[in-house]
C-alpha positions as CSV (number, residue, x, y, z in Angstrom):
1,M,89.1,148.6,90.0
2,N,85.7,146.3,91.5
3,N,87.5,142.7,93.6
4,I,84.2,141.0,93.9
5,F,82.5,141.6,90.0
6,S,83.9,142.8,87.0
7,L,81.8,142.0,83.6
8,N,85.3,141.9,82.0
9,R,86.8,139.1,84.0
10,T,83.2,136.9,84.3
11,L,83.5,137.2,80.6
12,R,87.8,135.5,80.2
13,I,86.1,132.6,83.1
14,I,83.2,132.1,81.2
15,R,85.5,131.6,78.0
16,K,87.9,129.8,79.8
17,D,85.6,127.3,81.7
18,M,84.2,126.5,78.6
19,F,87.4,125.7,75.9
20,S,88.4,123.8,79.3
21,E,84.9,121.5,78.5
22,Y,84.2,121.3,76.0
23,K,85.7,118.7,74.5
24,S,82.8,116.4,77.1
25,L,80.2,118.6,76.2
26,I,81.2,118.2,72.4
27,I,81.1,114.1,73.6
28,W,77.7,114.9,75.6
29,V,76.2,116.2,72.9
30,L,77.2,113.6,70.3
31,A,76.3,110.6,72.4
32,S,72.9,112.0,73.3
33,A,71.4,113.1,70.1
34,G,73.7,108.9,69.2
35,V,70.6,107.9,71.8
36,M,68.3,109.9,70.8
37,F,68.2,108.7,67.1
38,V,68.7,105.3,68.0
39,I,65.2,104.8,70.5
40,S,63.7,107.0,67.8
41,A,64.1,104.6,65.0
42,L,63.3,101.5,67.5
43,N,59.4,103.9,67.9
44,M,59.0,103.7,64.1
45,L,59.9,100.4,63.6
46,F,57.6,98.8,66.2
47,Q,54.5,101.3,64.7
48,V,55.6,99.8,61.1
49,L,55.5,96.3,62.6
50,N,52.3,97.3,64.3
51,G,50.7,99.0,61.7
52,S,50.4,101.8,62.8
53,D,48.8,104.7,60.8
54,P,51.3,106.4,59.3
55,G,50.0,109.8,59.6
56,T,50.0,109.0,63.9
57,N,51.0,112.0,65.6
58,S,53.8,112.2,68.7
59,N,54.8,114.3,71.4
60,F,58.0,111.6,70.9
61,H,60.4,115.1,71.5
62,M,58.8,116.9,73.1
63,V,59.1,113.9,76.3
64,F,63.2,113.8,74.8
65,Y,63.1,117.6,75.4
66,I,62.6,116.9,79.1
67,I,64.1,114.4,79.7
68,F,68.2,116.9,78.4
69,L,66.6,119.8,79.7
70,F,65.8,118.2,83.4
71,P,67.9,115.3,84.3
72,G,70.3,116.7,82.0
73,G,70.9,119.9,83.2
74,Y,70.8,118.5,86.6
75,L,73.8,116.4,85.8
76,L,75.5,119.0,84.3
77,T,75.4,121.2,86.9
78,S,76.4,118.2,89.1
79,S,79.4,117.7,87.9
80,M,80.6,122.3,88.1
81,F,82.6,121.8,90.8
82,K,84.4,118.3,90.1
83,D,88.1,120.2,89.2
84,L,87.5,122.1,92.6
85,H,86.7,118.6,94.9
86,D,89.1,117.0,92.9
87,K,92.9,117.7,95.2
88,S,94.8,117.5,91.8
89,K,92.8,119.0,89.6
90,N,91.5,122.8,92.4
91,I,95.3,124.4,91.6
92,Y,92.6,125.2,88.4
93,W,90.1,126.6,90.2
94,L,92.2,128.5,93.2
95,T,94.8,130.1,90.9
96,M,92.4,131.4,87.9
97,P,91.8,134.9,88.4
98,G,88.8,136.0,89.9
99,S,86.9,136.5,92.5
100,T,84.8,133.8,94.3
101,F,81.8,135.0,93.3
102,E,82.7,135.4,89.3
103,K,84.1,132.1,89.5
104,M,80.5,130.5,91.0
105,L,78.8,133.2,88.5
106,S,80.5,131.6,85.2
107,R,79.3,128.1,86.1
108,L,75.8,129.3,86.9
109,L,75.7,130.8,83.8
110,I,76.8,127.8,81.6
111,S,74.5,125.1,83.7
112,S,72.0,126.8,83.6
113,L,71.8,130.1,80.8
114,L,73.6,128.8,78.1
115,Y,73.0,124.9,78.6
116,V,69.5,126.3,78.0
117,I,69.9,128.5,74.7
118,L,72.2,125.4,73.6
119,L,69.7,122.4,73.6
120,T,66.9,124.5,73.1
121,L,68.4,125.8,69.6
122,V,70.3,122.4,68.7
123,Y,68.1,120.2,69.7
124,P,65.3,120.5,67.3
125,V,68.3,120.0,64.6
126,F,68.9,117.2,66.2
127,A,65.6,116.1,66.1
128,A,64.5,117.6,62.5
129,L,67.8,115.2,61.0
130,S,66.8,112.0,62.9
131,E,62.4,112.5,61.4
132,L,63.8,113.1,58.1
133,L,65.8,109.6,58.9
134,N,62.8,108.1,59.8
135,L,61.1,109.5,56.6
136,L,64.0,108.3,54.5
137,I,63.5,104.7,55.9
138,F,60.2,104.0,57.2
139,N,58.0,106.7,55.6
140,I,56.7,107.8,58.1
141,R,57.9,110.3,61.1
142,H,57.3,112.0,64.3
143,D,56.4,114.9,64.9
144,F,59.3,118.4,64.3
145,F,60.2,119.8,67.4
146,N,59.3,123.2,68.2
147,P,61.2,124.9,70.5
148,F,59.7,127.9,70.8
149,N,55.9,126.4,71.4
150,G,53.6,127.4,74.8
151,D,54.2,124.6,76.3
152,V,58.6,124.3,76.5
153,M,58.6,127.9,77.3
154,R,56.6,127.1,80.3
155,L,59.2,124.8,81.7
156,I,62.2,126.5,81.2
157,P,61.4,128.7,84.5
158,Y,60.9,125.6,86.6
159,Y,64.4,124.1,85.4
160,F,65.9,127.9,86.6
161,V,64.8,127.1,90.2
162,T,65.1,123.3,90.6
163,Q,68.2,123.6,89.1
164,S,69.9,126.0,91.9
165,I,68.9,123.1,95.0
166,F,72.1,120.3,92.4
167,F,74.3,123.8,91.8
168,A,75.0,124.1,96.1
169,G,74.7,120.1,96.0
170,A,77.6,120.7,93.2
171,A,79.6,122.3,96.3
172,F,78.5,120.1,99.0
173,F,79.5,117.1,97.3
174,R,82.9,116.4,97.1
175,K,81.9,112.6,95.4
176,H,78.4,111.9,93.9
177,P,77.0,115.4,93.8
178,F,74.3,114.0,92.0
179,A,73.2,111.0,93.6
180,K,73.6,113.2,97.2
181,T,71.7,115.7,96.1
182,I,68.8,114.1,95.0
183,L,69.0,110.9,98.3
184,S,69.4,114.7,100.0
185,L,65.5,115.5,98.7
186,A,64.5,112.1,99.4
187,G,65.2,112.2,102.3
188,L,63.9,116.0,103.5
189,Q,60.6,114.4,101.6
190,M,60.9,111.5,104.0
191,V,61.3,113.9,107.2
192,I,58.0,116.1,106.3
193,S,55.6,113.2,105.6
194,I,56.3,111.6,108.5
195,L,56.6,115.2,110.7
196,A,53.2,116.2,108.3
197,V,51.6,112.9,109.5
198,I,52.4,113.2,112.8
199,L,50.1,116.2,113.4
200,L,47.4,115.3,111.3
201,R,47.0,112.1,113.6
202,V,48.4,114.6,116.7
203,F,45.4,117.4,116.0
204,F,43.0,115.8,113.9
205,G,43.3,111.7,115.2
206,S,39.5,111.3,116.3
207,Y,38.3,111.8,112.7
208,F,39.9,109.1,110.6
209,T,37.7,106.6,110.5
210,S,41.3,104.7,109.0
211,L,43.7,105.3,107.7
212,Q,42.4,105.3,104.2
213,N,39.1,107.1,104.8
214,F,39.5,110.5,106.8
215,N,35.8,112.2,107.4
216,F,36.9,115.8,108.3
217,S,33.3,118.5,107.8
218,E,32.3,122.4,107.6
219,I,30.6,121.6,111.6
220,D,34.2,120.1,112.4
221,I,36.4,122.2,111.1
222,M,33.7,125.6,112.6
223,N,34.1,123.3,116.1
224,F,38.0,122.8,115.7
225,T,39.0,126.5,114.5
226,G,36.2,128.7,115.0
227,N,35.9,129.8,111.6
228,S,34.2,129.7,108.9
229,M,35.0,127.4,105.8
230,D,35.3,130.9,103.3
231,S,37.5,131.4,106.5
232,V,39.9,128.5,106.5
233,N,39.4,129.1,102.4
234,R,41.1,132.7,102.4
235,T,44.2,131.1,104.7
236,M,44.4,128.5,102.3
237,D,45.4,130.6,99.5
238,F,46.9,132.7,101.5
239,L,49.5,129.9,102.1
240,L,49.5,128.2,99.0
241,T,50.0,132.0,97.8
242,S,53.0,132.3,99.6
243,A,53.8,128.6,99.2
244,K,54.2,130.1,95.2
245,V,56.6,132.9,96.7
246,V,58.5,130.6,98.4
247,F,59.1,129.0,95.0
248,W,59.8,132.0,92.8
249,G,60.8,134.5,94.7
250,I,62.8,132.7,97.4
251,L,64.3,129.0,97.0
252,S,67.2,129.8,94.5
253,P,68.3,133.1,96.3
254,F,68.3,130.7,99.0
255,F,70.4,128.2,97.4
256,Y,72.8,130.3,95.0
257,I,74.0,132.0,98.6
258,L,74.9,128.7,99.9
259,S,76.2,127.7,97.5
260,Y,79.0,131.2,97.8
261,F,79.3,131.1,101.1
262,K,80.5,127.0,101.0
263,L,82.9,128.0,97.7
264,S,83.9,130.9,99.8
265,E,84.9,128.1,102.9
266,K,86.8,125.9,100.4
267,E,88.7,128.5,98.8
268,V,90.4,129.4,102.6
269,R,90.9,125.4,102.9
270,D,92.2,124.6,99.6
271,G,89.8,123.6,98.0
272,F,89.1,120.7,100.9
């Protein structure tokens, strides 16, 4: 018997997790759809009042899909371990029959793959109902939403990668995980920006004529690095490729591993 991973156990945990949260999920979906219906109708009303062309097309539903996919998905992900962090409820997590990996995998699949599938299938239905209502009331509508076009499909991989950061935040932060993850990212960005400015000033300070004007010619590159512009361009291409490898191949596994060890630590400490 495998104590780390069993497909049957994992499927049962996913089913149990979804049944335990289905009421909250239904409320969230209906509330989000209601907000979209109202904003869509108000947008049509403004177009009518402004005398816009009834045939005007827009990316209204593409924008809303992005909002639900990214901020909405991040919020859902940030709530994945609220029962573990709650002293009065963590007995549910601690006594659930399954390994830490299986429990984590369940929450990960629900907040990533299953969420994307549900959103991609359900949102077009609500969008179509909204536009039918707009046609009945205003005789104009937004474009119907096609969730299987290239633009949508290109967005989804970015969600899977960036969602891993909020998944780790949900595991690490006991209170307000979404806000604390955002603050952590902002703090990291500030530190990187400050270090970058300091390094630029230290190594390239003489090439700054002002804070807004940075003069650095190909001759300066030769004098400073001893390499030609082509060599520098190849180095930049290598760095860009390395950044893509880190983003697409390393970022998600890194945060998932962090999450696993943090969850394992919490289980040893009975959720504290």
